[in-house]
N, C-alpha and C positions, 0 to 999 in steps of 0.2 A: 903277232901273238894270236892264238886261236880264240875265236869268239864262240861262246856257248850260250844258247837260248833255251828257255823252257817251252816245250811243245805240249799244248793241252791235249792234242790228239793222241800222242803216244804216252802222255803223263810222264815225260822224262826230259832231262837236260841233254840237249843234243848239240854236237858241233855244227855250226852253221857254215854251209858252203853253198854259193849261188847255184841255181839249177843250170844256168846258161854260161858257158865259158866266155871270157872276154875276147873280142876280136884283137888282133895283134896291135899293140901300142895303145890300147884303150883300157879304162878301168872296167872291171866286171860290173854289170848292171844287176840290181836287185829289184824285183817287182814287189811292191808293198801296197796293200789295200787296207784302208781303215774305214770302218763304218762311221759315217758322219751323222749330223743331227737330223731329227725330224723337226722341221722349222714351223711349228705351230705356237711356239713360246720361246722365251729366253733359255739359254743353257744355264744350269746351276753349277755351283763350284764342284759338285760331285761329278757331273759330266766332264767338266774341264780337267779333273784329275786324270781321267782316261786319256785325254788329248795330250796332256803333259807327258804321260808315260810313252805314248806313241811318238811324240816329238823327240824324247830322249833316245828311243830305239832308232829313229831315223838318223839322229846325230851320231850315235855310236856306229852305225853302219858306215856313214860317211867318214867318221874318224878312222875307221879301218880300211879306208881306201876304196869303198864301193860307191858307185853312182846309183842313186836311188830314184826309181820311177814310182812316185808316190801318188796313188789315186784315192780320192775321198768322194763319197757320194753325198748328195743332199736329198733327203727323203721329203718330197713335197706332195706325195699322194700315196694312198694305199695302206698307211699304218693305222690300223683300227685301234680303238680304245681297249680292246681285249686281244691278247696274243692268240687266243683261240678262234680268231677270225669272226668275233662277234662285236657288236657295238658300232659306233659311228666312226667314220674317218676323222682322225685327229685334226686334219686340216679344215674340214668342213665345220667341225665343232669350234675350232679356234676362230674361224671367220665369223661365225654367229656370235661368239662371245665378244668380239671386238667391233662388230658391225662393219666389217670390210670384206672384200672378196678373198677367197682362198689364195688367189694369185698374188694379191697385195701383201697378205701377211707372210707368205712364203718369202717374198723379196725382202720384206722388212726384217724378219727374224734371221734370214741368211746373212744379211748385212751386219746385224748385231753380233752374230756368231763370229764372223770374220774379224770384227773389231776386238772381241775378246781374245782371239788367237793372237792378234798383233800386240795387244797389251801384255800378254804373257810371253811374248817372244817365241811363239810357236811357229815354226816354218810352215808356210802355206804349201799345200800339196802341189805336185807337178800338174795334176789334172783335177779340176772340180767337175763332177758330173751330176746333173739333176735327174731324178726319176722321170719327170714329165718331159724331158728332152729325149728320152730313150724308150718311148712306148713301142716303136717298131721292133727294136732289139728284144724287148721283153716278150712281145707276141711271138716272135720267131723262136725264142727259147722255149716257150710253152708248147708251141707246135712240135718241137723236137721231142719234148717229154711225152707229148700225146702220141706221137708216132712210135715211140718205144714201148707204149702200152702201160704207162704209169698213172693215167688220169681217169677220172670219172666225172660225170655231170650231175649236178643237183639243180634244184629250182633257183638257187641263188649264186651259182658259180661253177667253175671248173676246179676240181680238187686233186691233190696229189695223194695217191694210194700208198701210204707208207708200208703197208703189209707186204708189198711186192719187192721191197728192198731189204734183203736179209740182215744187213748191218745198220739199219736206220737207227740213229741216236747214239752211235758209238762214241762220238765226240763227248757227249755228256754222260756216257755209260748209263743210258736210260733203261730202267726196268720196264720193258714194254708190257710183259705179261701182268706185272703188278699194276701198271697204269690201266690196262684193260679191265682188270678185276675191280679196281677201286675208283673207276672213273666217276667224277662228280661234275664234270663240265657239261655245258649244254651241247649235246651232240647234234641236234638238228637232223639233217640228212647225211651227216658224215658217217662213214662206215667204221672208222676207228678213231679213238681220242686224239691220236697224234697226226691224223691227216690234216692238211692245210690248204688254204686257197691259193691257186695260181692266178685266177681271174675272177673277179666278183662282178655280178650283173648289177646294173643300176636298178633300184627298186621300181616296180611297175608304176607307171603314172607319175614318176618323180624325175625331175631334171636336175642332175647334179652339176655343180660348178666344174668339176673335173671328171670327164668321161670321154671315152673314145670308142669308135667302131672296132670290132674284132671278128675273127671267124666264128666266134661263139655267141656274139651278141654285144650290145652296147654296155660298157662298164669300165672297170679300172683294174690295174694289176694288183696282185697281192703284195704284201710288204717284202717278202723274201726274194721274189724273183728279180727285183731290180739289181740287187748286189751281184747275183750270179751272172746276170746279163751284162752289166757294165764292167765288172772285173774281167769277164771273158773278152769283151771288146777292147779294153785298154791295156790289159796285161796278157792274158791267154787263159786257156782252160785249166792250166796247172802252173801256178806261179809260186814265188818264194814264201811270202809271209802275209797272213790275213790277221788283222787285229780288231779288238773291240772290248767292251766291258764284260765282266763275268756274267752279267744277266743275259748276254746273247748266247751263252753256251748251249743251254737246253732247248731253245726254240729257234731263234733266228739263224744262228750259225749251223745248227744241226740240219735245218731245212735248206740252207744254201748248199751244204754238202750233198744232201739227198738229190736236189735238183741237178747238180752237176754230175753226180755219179750216174743218174738215170740217163742224162743226155750224152755225156762225154766219157764216162767211165773213170773219172778222177775224183779225188777228195778236195779239189779246187786249189788248195794251198799246201805246200810242203810243211810249213810251220803255222800253227794256230796259237796266237798269243792273246792273253786276256788280262786286263787290269782289274784290280779288286776295288770294292766300293769305298767311298768316303762315308764314314759314319758320323752322324750328328746325334749326340746323346745316346750312342750305341745303337742307333737305328739307321737303316739305309736312307740317304737323302733321295727323295723322289718328288717329282712334280705332282703326282697323284694326291699327295697330302695337302696340296694347296699352299704350303708354306715351304719355301726353299730360298737358299742364299745365292744371290748372283754376285758376279765379280764387281758390279757396280755398288753392291751393298758394302763390300770391303773398302772400295775406293771412297765412298761417302763417309766411312768411319776413319779415314785418314791413312789407309794402308796403301803402299805401293803394290801394284799387281804382282811384281816380281817377288815380293815377300811371300805371296801365296805359292808361287812356283818353288821357291826355296823350301817352304814348308812341305810341299809334296815330295821334294827330293830327299827329305829326311826319312822316308819309309820306302821299303822295297815295293815295287809295283804289284807284287803278288801277295801283299799283306794288307789287311784292313788298316785304315788310317782314321783315327778319331779326331774330329775337328772340335777344337776349343779355342776361344778367343785368347786365352793365356798362351796356348801353344803357338798361335799366329803371332802374338807379341814377341815370343822368344825367337821365332824365325825372322821377324823384322829386325830385331836387335842384332842377331847374328849376321844377317845380310848387311846391315849398316856397318858393322865392324869390318867385315870382309872388304866392302867397297872402300872404306876409309884407308885400310892398309894398302890396298892395291894402288889407290890414288897417290898416297904418300911415298910409294916406292919410286916414283919418278919414271924415267924412261926405261923401257925394257932392254935387256941384253940378250943373252942366249939361254934357252931353257935347259934345265938340269935333266938329263936323260934318265937318270935313276928314278927320279920322281915321276917323270912321264910314264915310265914302265910300270911303276907301282899303281898309278892311276889307271892305266890301260888294263892292268890285270883285274882291277875291280869292276870297271864298266864292262869288260868282256866276260865277266862271270855273271851272266844273265842280268845285266844292267844293275849291278849292286851299288846303287847311288849312296846309301848311307855310308858304306865303306869308302866310296870315292870321296865323299865329303870329309871323312876322317883323314884321308891322305891329304886333302886340301888344307885342313887345319894344322896337320903336322908340318906341312910346307910353310905355312904362315909363321909358325913358332920356331922354325929352323934357324940356324946360324948362317945360311947362305946369303950372299950379297943381295941387296934389295933389287938390283936390276935383273938378277937371275931368277929371283922369286917372282917378279912381275911377269917376265917372259914365260915362265913355267905355268903360272896360274892362268895366263891368257890362252895357253894351249888347252888347259882343263876346261876353260869356258866355252870352247867349241862344243863340248857336250853339256855343260851345266846350263848354258844359255842365259846367263845373268847379265849380259851386257856390261861386264866389268870394265872394259876399255873405254866405254862411253861416259861413265859416271864422273861427275865432278860436284863438289859441294856448292851450295848456294850461299852466298854471303848475306847473312841476315843478322842484325844485332839482337843480342839476348836482352830481354827486358830486365830492368833493375831488380824487380821483385824476385825473378828467378835467380839472378846472381846472388841476391841476399840469402835465399834459401841454400844455395850451394855453399856459400861462406859459412852459414850456421852449421851445415852438415860437416864441413871440414873442422870447425871448432869442436863439434861433438866427437868426431873421430879422434882428434888429438887428445881429448880428455877421456877417451874410451867409453863414451856414453853410446854404446853400439845400437841399442834399440831406438834411441832418439835419432841417431844418424840414419838408420834404416827408414824411419818414418818420414824424415825430411827428403830422402831420396824418392820415396813413394810419391810425395807431393810434387816433386819436380817431374816425375814420369807422368803423373796424372794430368799435368799441365801441357803435356805433349813434347817434353824434352828428354834427352838422354844424357847421362853422366858417364864418362869413361875415365877411370882413375889411371893416371900415368905417373911415371917417376917425376915428371915436372909439375905434377898437380892435376886437379880434375879438369877435364875438358867437357864442356857442355854445349849441346847443339839441339836445335829444333828438329823434330822428326822429319819435317819436310826438307831440311837441309841434307838429309841423308838419302833422298830419293833421286832417281835418275833425272838429269836435267832435260 
């Protein structure tokens, strides 16, 4: 079944075909590069929504029979507090805030990020690559750009001259003339508002924690050059898919493309794909606000991390998603019910191919996970034999990533006071005192329990009984 993906570069839904044909007897390989974290702080759940989208993309590619060479960077130097190449390196700032070295905080927060991925059942990349491990590659890439005549020197660094690239900013459809006319950014010695740093010099008389010798002087690479250099090393100068958050379109990814066009004459990737923001009270979740939700925050409040994954699957990756605790409660309840059904179906049989085709049609339509979930619930409610339903849904879980085969309930007695509330609710329902029954159910839920009404009577379980063992 044909896979269609939305390409930000062409602003269109395109049929996906790998750039490189498969050798005889092997699966076709897909080169996938995903922009990783800047490890000066914890990832927030808005960041993690993007990584869930990218994980679904990888799983869908593998579901379609491709072998994915997935590369993810770790930015541990060069990302300044302003995208306009002003301000302090986020790593140096984070080190001062925590009273540790930049190297120590990079290691710590990279580890915390990997732990978040594991808890969300996000597949690790084939290759992790740190910016600080690839300084020679970045220097060589800058030398190539310089030799092609796209750079100039200022007192604080080597800059890319975007005016020399006729289609600069095409990915974001930037209005360059408008930006020039209405520029309100600090220009410093930059020639144009969209010019950006390839190499920044260490401030005179100041010893940075992270700095290196270069042909231009002691300093450190700009933020954008690392991804161009490392993707070229581990994939090639024109590979299949490059991903990131929508905030990368106008600056980071536009600059990655500019660097690669200048050096190699390609737009770096055949497909550019971007996940949209998670909104909190209708505002983008960002670390700059000083207040953001971590995955640990959800866990401390009693949520299974996979409930957050399920919540993210409920919206298309190219649509905004509003985070509310009530919505996460709904996702947790739905996941609980799905797990319980799958567990109670017993041993799997053979999958139903009609349902597999329906599911595949949705995930191959630009990763339409809300519709894929609709097919999943349709399967749950179907009259197919339990063994067939279980086998089919386990096929779906190759993409959903909910670890449905691993889950089993935890045997824990229900307290007498909760059972008494459940019985009072049943009596109220029998006597059609609906508002009282609803109020009693709310008390049970507030105490951390779920009630499922079945033909045999109510089934009550603690929320933690419904989490992965």
